[in-house]
LUMROLUM-110474 format. One record per residue (C-alpha): residue number from 1; residue in three letters; x, y, z. Coordinates in Angstrom, 1 decimal, always signed. Each point is the difference from the previous one (the first is absolute). Layout:
N
NUM|ALA|X|Y|Z;
...
***
This chain:
82
1|MET|+57.4|+1.6|-88.3;
2|THR|-0.4|+2.3|-2.9;
3|LEU|-0.9|+3.6|+0.4;
4|GLU|-3.3|-0.6|-1.8;
5|GLU|-0.9|-2.9|+2.3;
6|PHE|+0.8|+2.0|+3.1;
7|LEU|-2.1|+3.0|-1.1;
8|ARG|-3.0|-2.2|-0.6;
9|PHE|+0.0|-0.8|+3.7;
10|TRP|+1.2|+3.2|+1.6;
11|ASN|-0.7|+3.7|-0.4;
12|VAL|+3.3|+1.7|+0.7;
13|THR|+1.6|+3.2|-1.1;
14|ARG|+3.2|+0.3|-2.1;
15|GLU|+1.7|+1.2|+3.1;
16|GLU|-1.1|-3.1|+1.9;
17|LEU|+1.2|-2.2|-2.9;
18|ALA|+3.4|+1.7|+0.2;
19|TYR|+0.2|-0.7|+3.7;
20|ILE|-1.1|-3.6|-0.4;
21|CYS|+2.4|-0.7|-2.8;
22|ASP|+2.9|+2.0|+1.6;
23|CYS|+0.5|+2.2|-3.0;
24|SER|-0.5|+3.6|-1.0;
25|LEU|-3.2|+1.6|-1.0;
26|THR|+1.6|+0.7|-3.3;
27|THR|+0.5|-3.7|-0.6;
28|VAL|-3.6|-0.7|+0.8;
29|ASN|-1.2|+2.8|-2.3;
30|HIS|+2.1|-1.6|-2.8;
31|TRP|-2.0|-3.2|+0.5;
32|PHE|-3.2|+1.9|-1.0;
33|SER|+1.5|+2.0|-2.8;
34|GLN|-0.3|-0.8|-3.7;
35|GLY|+2.7|+0.1|-2.7;
36|ASP|+3.8|+0.0|+0.4;
37|HIS|+0.0|+0.9|+3.7;
38|ARG|-2.2|-2.9|+1.0;
39|ARG|+1.6|-2.5|+2.4;
40|VAL|-1.3|-3.2|+1.6;
41|PRO|+0.4|-1.1|+3.6;
42|ASN|+3.0|-2.4|+0.4;
43|GLU|+0.0|-3.2|+1.9;
44|LYS|+0.9|+1.7|+3.3;
45|HIS|-3.0|+2.3|-0.4;
46|GLU|-2.3|-2.9|-0.8;
47|GLN|+1.2|-1.9|+3.1;
48|ARG|-0.7|+3.0|+2.2;
49|LEU|-3.5|+0.3|-1.5;
50|ALA|-0.6|-3.7|+0.7;
51|LEU|+1.2|+0.5|+3.6;
52|ALA|-2.2|+3.0|+0.6;
53|HIS|-3.0|-1.9|-1.5;
54|HIS|+0.7|-3.0|+2.2;
55|ILE|+0.3|+2.1|+3.2;
56|TRP|-3.1|+2.1|-0.7;
57|THR|-2.0|-3.1|-0.9;
58|THR|+1.1|-1.7|+3.2;
59|VAL|-0.8|+3.0|+2.1;
60|GLU|-3.5|+0.0|-1.4;
61|THR|-0.6|-3.5|+1.1;
62|GLU|+2.1|-0.3|+3.2;
63|PRO|-1.9|-0.8|+3.2;
64|GLU|-0.6|+2.6|+2.6;
65|TYR|+2.5|-1.7|+2.3;
66|LEU|+2.8|+0.8|-2.3;
67|GLN|-1.1|+3.6|-0.4;
68|THR|+0.0|+0.4|+3.7;
69|LEU|+3.6|-1.5|+0.2;
70|ARG|+1.1|+2.4|-2.6;
71|GLU|-1.4|+2.9|+1.9;
72|MET|+1.7|-1.2|+3.2;
73|TYR|+3.3|-0.2|-1.8;
74|HIS|-0.3|+3.6|-1.2;
75|ARG|-0.8|+1.2|+3.5;
76|ASN|+2.7|-2.1|+1.7;
77|ARG|+2.9|-0.2|-2.3;
78|ARG|+3.0|-2.1|+1.1;
79|ARG|+2.6|+1.9|+1.9;
80|THR|+3.5|-0.1|-1.3;
81|VAL|+2.4|-1.8|+2.1;
82|ASP|+3.4|+1.7|+0.5;
***
């Protein structure tokens, strides 16, 4: 998913984009710059944007049952077996 497509759906900060794409804020800032310093997201970044889009879209439409299961998981994480 391209950066432009992602930003049409989601209102995120540059810091959040850096986290989503597992890159530095400096890299993200270069995506928005003009001229010689401009960079574009690479395939890895676009895959991460697509994954975040998929997860967030799914979360918006998931049934309440799955939301409850997720909350239960966070409260009762699996114990490590030694």
